[in-house]
NUMARVEX-22490 format. One record per residue (C-alpha): residue number from 1; x, y, z. Coordinates in steps of 0.05 Angstrom, whole numbers, padded with zeros to 5 digits, m for minus. Layout:
REM residues N
{atom NUM,{X,Y,Z}}
...
***
This chain:
REM residues 291
{atom 1,{01246,01524,m01142}}
{atom 2,{01172,01485,m01136}}
{atom 3,{01169,01419,m01098}}
{atom 4,{01150,01358,m01136}}
{atom 5,{01081,01342,m01123}}
{atom 6,{01049,01288,m01071}}
{atom 7,{00991,01247,m01090}}
{atom 8,{00945,01204,m01049}}
{atom 9,{00914,01147,m01083}}
{atom 10,{00867,01097,m01063}}
{atom 11,{00845,01030,m01104}}
{atom 12,{00807,00982,m01075}}
{atom 13,{00805,00918,m01121}}
{atom 14,{00852,00899,m01179}}
{atom 15,{00818,00929,m01230}}
{atom 16,{00832,01002,m01197}}
{atom 17,{00901,00974,m01175}}
{atom 18,{00912,00966,m01254}}
{atom 19,{00878,01037,m01269}}
{atom 20,{00916,01067,m01211}}
{atom 21,{00988,01041,m01235}}
{atom 22,{00977,01068,m01300}}
{atom 23,{00963,01138,m01277}}
{atom 24,{01020,01139,m01234}}
{atom 25,{01063,01117,m01291}}
{atom 26,{01037,01179,m01327}}
{atom 27,{01041,01230,m01269}}
{atom 28,{01111,01207,m01265}}
{atom 29,{01123,01224,m01345}}
{atom 30,{01084,01290,m01334}}
{atom 31,{01122,01310,m01268}}
{atom 32,{01184,01275,m01255}}
{atom 33,{01199,01268,m01181}}
{atom 34,{01128,01267,m01153}}
{atom 35,{01110,01221,m01099}}
{atom 36,{01054,01173,m01080}}
{atom 37,{01020,01152,m01020}}
{atom 38,{00956,01107,m01001}}
{atom 39,{00929,01043,m01012}}
{atom 40,{00938,00995,m01078}}
{atom 41,{00955,00931,m01107}}
{atom 42,{01022,00900,m01133}}
{atom 43,{01009,00938,m01198}}
{atom 44,{01010,01008,m01164}}
{atom 45,{01068,00974,m01113}}
{atom 46,{01112,00965,m01167}}
{atom 47,{01105,01043,m01185}}
{atom 48,{01126,01060,m01119}}
{atom 49,{01067,01064,m01069}}
{atom 50,{01081,01035,m01005}}
{atom 51,{01009,01011,m00990}}
{atom 52,{00982,01034,m00920}}
{atom 53,{00951,00965,m00915}}
{atom 54,{00932,00902,m00956}}
{atom 55,{00886,00926,m01016}}
{atom 56,{00850,00861,m01007}}
{atom 57,{00818,00878,m00941}}
{atom 58,{00775,00927,m00992}}
{atom 59,{00760,00873,m01044}}
{atom 60,{00684,00852,m01017}}
{atom 61,{00623,00853,m01043}}
{atom 62,{00549,00850,m01019}}
{atom 63,{00520,00863,m00949}}
{atom 64,{00539,00789,m00930}}
{atom 65,{00613,00800,m00945}}
{atom 66,{00613,00874,m00910}}
{atom 67,{00577,00862,m00839}}
{atom 68,{00625,00813,m00815}}
{atom 69,{00679,00862,m00826}}
{atom 70,{00637,00926,m00813}}
{atom 71,{00680,00950,m00753}}
{atom 72,{00744,00932,m00793}}
{atom 73,{00725,00977,m00854}}
{atom 74,{00704,01037,m00804}}
{atom 75,{00774,01035,m00779}}
{atom 76,{00804,01033,m00849}}
{atom 77,{00762,01094,m00870}}
{atom 78,{00789,01134,m00805}}
{atom 79,{00863,01112,m00817}}
{atom 80,{00860,01123,m00895}}
{atom 81,{00828,01193,m00885}}
{atom 82,{00876,01215,m00826}}
{atom 83,{00939,01185,m00874}}
{atom 84,{00913,01230,m00934}}
{atom 85,{00903,01293,m00884}}
{atom 86,{00974,01279,m00856}}
{atom 87,{01001,01270,m00924}}
{atom 88,{00974,01337,m00946}}
{atom 89,{00976,01315,m01019}}
{atom 90,{00961,01364,m01079}}
{atom 91,{00903,01313,m01094}}
{atom 92,{00865,01255,m01065}}
{atom 93,{00857,01207,m01120}}
{atom 94,{00798,01150,m01106}}
{atom 95,{00798,01096,m01159}}
{atom 96,{00731,01064,m01163}}
{atom 97,{00709,01027,m01100}}
{atom 98,{00660,01082,m01081}}
{atom 99,{00635,01055,m01022}}
{atom 100,{00696,01060,m00984}}
{atom 101,{00730,01114,m01026}}
{atom 102,{00680,01169,m01021}}
{atom 103,{00669,01156,m00951}}
{atom 104,{00743,01168,m00939}}
{atom 105,{00740,01234,m00978}}
{atom 106,{00680,01257,m00940}}
{atom 107,{00726,01258,m00875}}
{atom 108,{00783,01290,m00915}}
{atom 109,{00741,01349,m00943}}
{atom 110,{00703,01347,m00870}}
{atom 111,{00775,01367,m00846}}
{atom 112,{00806,01403,m00900}}
{atom 113,{00753,01426,m00949}}
{atom 114,{00809,01463,m01004}}
{atom 115,{00842,01389,m01011}}
{atom 116,{00831,01371,m01083}}
{atom 117,{00789,01305,m01099}}
{atom 118,{00791,01270,m01163}}
{atom 119,{00754,01202,m01168}}
{atom 120,{00779,01160,m01228}}
{atom 121,{00713,01112,m01262}}
{atom 122,{00650,01152,m01262}}
{atom 123,{00593,01112,m01223}}
{atom 124,{00544,01084,m01279}}
{atom 125,{00480,01132,m01260}}
{atom 126,{00462,01132,m01328}}
{atom 127,{00440,01057,m01314}}
{atom 128,{00415,01065,m01240}}
{atom 129,{00413,01103,m01180}}
{atom 130,{00420,01170,m01213}}
{atom 131,{00425,01207,m01149}}
{atom 132,{00495,01173,m01128}}
{atom 133,{00518,01237,m01176}}
{atom 134,{00494,01293,m01126}}
{atom 135,{00518,01258,m01067}}
{atom 136,{00579,01245,m01097}}
{atom 137,{00588,01324,m01109}}
{atom 138,{00588,01340,m01040}}
{atom 139,{00661,01308,m01035}}
{atom 140,{00689,01306,m01103}}
{atom 141,{00716,01359,m01146}}
{atom 142,{00736,01322,m01214}}
{atom 143,{00725,01259,m01249}}
{atom 144,{00762,01216,m01300}}
{atom 145,{00703,01185,m01339}}
{atom 146,{00718,01125,m01377}}
{atom 147,{00658,01130,m01423}}
{atom 148,{00646,01179,m01472}}
{atom 149,{00573,01199,m01452}}
{atom 150,{00590,01202,m01377}}
{atom 151,{00612,01279,m01366}}
{atom 152,{00546,01310,m01380}}
{atom 153,{00519,01269,m01320}}
{atom 154,{00580,01288,m01280}}
{atom 155,{00576,01367,m01297}}
{atom 156,{00499,01368,m01293}}
{atom 157,{00513,01349,m01216}}
{atom 158,{00567,01403,m01202}}
{atom 159,{00629,01365,m01210}}
{atom 160,{00679,01379,m01276}}
{atom 161,{00692,01319,m01313}}
{atom 162,{00745,01283,m01367}}
{atom 163,{00738,01232,m01415}}
{atom 164,{00801,01193,m01413}}
{atom 165,{00780,01130,m01443}}
{atom 166,{00773,01057,m01428}}
{atom 167,{00838,01021,m01413}}
{atom 168,{00811,00957,m01453}}
{atom 169,{00823,00996,m01519}}
{atom 170,{00898,01003,m01502}}
{atom 171,{00900,00925,m01494}}
{atom 172,{00941,00895,m01551}}
{atom 173,{00901,00844,m01597}}
{atom 174,{00933,00774,m01606}}
{atom 175,{00960,00760,m01673}}
{atom 176,{00945,00692,m01700}}
{atom 177,{01009,00665,m01688}}
{atom 178,{01001,00682,m01620}}
{atom 179,{00926,00648,m01619}}
{atom 180,{00959,00590,m01650}}
{atom 181,{01010,00577,m01597}}
{atom 182,{00959,00592,m01536}}
{atom 183,{00920,00541,m01565}}
{atom 184,{00983,00490,m01571}}
{atom 185,{01011,00512,m01502}}
{atom 186,{00945,00491,m01464}}
{atom 187,{00929,00436,m01510}}
{atom 188,{00867,00463,m01544}}
{atom 189,{00845,00437,m01615}}
{atom 190,{00857,00487,m01673}}
{atom 191,{00781,00483,m01688}}
{atom 192,{00753,00481,m01619}}
{atom 193,{00700,00536,m01603}}
{atom 194,{00727,00583,m01544}}
{atom 195,{00691,00615,m01489}}
{atom 196,{00720,00667,m01436}}
{atom 197,{00684,00670,m01372}}
{atom 198,{00692,00723,m01331}}
{atom 199,{00660,00712,m01255}}
{atom 200,{00691,00770,m01222}}
{atom 201,{00751,00791,m01187}}
{atom 202,{00722,00776,m01102}}
{atom 203,{00722,00716,m01074}}
{atom 204,{00639,00726,m01052}}
{atom 205,{00618,00736,m01121}}
{atom 206,{00664,00689,m01154}}
{atom 207,{00624,00639,m01104}}
{atom 208,{00555,00666,m01134}}
{atom 209,{00574,00666,m01201}}
{atom 210,{00603,00602,m01213}}
{atom 211,{00542,00556,m01202}}
{atom 212,{00499,00594,m01259}}
{atom 213,{00565,00601,m01306}}
{atom 214,{00570,00521,m01303}}
{atom 215,{00499,00513,m01314}}
{atom 216,{00496,00559,m01381}}
{atom 217,{00561,00524,m01403}}
{atom 218,{00530,00457,m01395}}
{atom 219,{00473,00480,m01440}}
{atom 220,{00522,00507,m01490}}
{atom 221,{00563,00443,m01479}}
{atom 222,{00503,00403,m01507}}
{atom 223,{00506,00439,m01575}}
{atom 224,{00583,00442,m01580}}
{atom 225,{00610,00383,m01548}}
{atom 226,{00683,00402,m01564}}
{atom 227,{00683,00471,m01528}}
{atom 228,{00741,00495,m01490}}
{atom 229,{00737,00543,m01428}}
{atom 230,{00782,00602,m01408}}
{atom 231,{00779,00627,m01345}}
{atom 232,{00824,00682,m01323}}
{atom 233,{00833,00703,m01247}}
{atom 234,{00882,00728,m01197}}
{atom 235,{00935,00685,m01166}}
{atom 236,{00909,00685,m01102}}
{atom 237,{00843,00657,m01124}}
{atom 238,{00864,00612,m01171}}
{atom 239,{00856,00545,m01121}}
{atom 240,{00792,00569,m01110}}
{atom 241,{00767,00580,m01181}}
{atom 242,{00798,00514,m01195}}
{atom 243,{00765,00477,m01146}}
{atom 244,{00698,00508,m01162}}
{atom 245,{00695,00493,m01233}}
{atom 246,{00722,00424,m01235}}
{atom 247,{00660,00399,m01256}}
{atom 248,{00644,00452,m01306}}
{atom 249,{00646,00424,m01385}}
{atom 250,{00703,00449,m01429}}
{atom 251,{00763,00423,m01384}}
{atom 252,{00771,00499,m01357}}
{atom 253,{00843,00528,m01366}}
{atom 254,{00849,00574,m01308}}
{atom 255,{00892,00626,m01322}}
{atom 256,{00934,00684,m01275}}
{atom 257,{00977,00738,m01298}}
{atom 258,{01041,00699,m01293}}
{atom 259,{01011,00649,m01347}}
{atom 260,{01003,00699,m01395}}
{atom 261,{01045,00745,m01435}}
{atom 262,{01063,00813,m01420}}
{atom 263,{01020,00871,m01439}}
{atom 264,{01040,00941,m01434}}
{atom 265,{00989,00986,m01385}}
{atom 266,{00935,01026,m01419}}
{atom 267,{00956,01098,m01434}}
{atom 268,{00949,01154,m01372}}
{atom 269,{00895,01196,m01372}}
{atom 270,{00899,01266,m01374}}
{atom 271,{00902,01308,m01309}}
{atom 272,{00868,01369,m01290}}
{atom 273,{00907,01433,m01267}}
{atom 274,{00927,01414,m01191}}
{atom 275,{00939,01473,m01134}}
{atom 276,{01007,01464,m01098}}
{atom 277,{00994,01431,m01030}}
{atom 278,{00994,01480,m00971}}
{atom 279,{01030,01464,m00907}}
{atom 280,{00977,01466,m00845}}
{atom 281,{00963,01435,m00787}}
{atom 282,{00908,01381,m00796}}
{atom 283,{00857,01334,m00751}}
{atom 284,{00793,01302,m00759}}
{atom 285,{00727,01339,m00724}}
{atom 286,{00695,01289,m00683}}
{atom 287,{00630,01292,m00728}}
{atom 288,{00672,01280,m00788}}
{atom 289,{00705,01219,m00760}}
{atom 290,{00638,01187,m00753}}
{atom 291,{00612,01141,m00810}}
***
């Protein structure tokens, strides 16, 4: 009897955590008894993942945030690659966050080239830096793309690719009654114009984007003085976001997941055929351990 497959997953930010959780849920339905290791946030942990370290360590953006944590990130990359090799998974599945994930995949492929590697969320090579696809193809076998026109870009670079759809399309649409109840709950007039602002999920990008967002809202408020502002964010960022937006017009309503009605996860994407794991000893070659 074949043992259930084991998967090693890596997500580096909340959006990837949600994608990973839906993927894990689907894999459990397709292959009951399968198990997981890797790095993820609360959504993936709720599906059974014991995260190797807190995912928030990877939720950084831009050189100003990366430089102070450069040595720590290098250690985490090496630690993640060694853990993936020790797990000897049916597949290493990396979810977005390419700056971290692809470096881990590079180390794993250098040590064990036959490891199946799957990257969830194709890089937007159709918009900028098209050479990223060719670089990714050196360490990634298969891509799960969110947009229907992305597979040709991936296959042209030498990877296989499936279009699996964008998770936003699986989100439920609020009914008129739910919309009315939301306004009543938050003291918003029935005819007040609403603006949803989305300044990001990383502390650094939020700090950079909130000032221009606020300036834009002030221009809009000159024409629509009764507007109200909704700002979804993460629980651990709520205090920061509330403080940074206290001078915004529109009496911002800062929402986190506990403030919102529960929504079903997006439908899991189809998975390509995976080879069974082959037991073997592992080690990171000295050259491969460099970054």
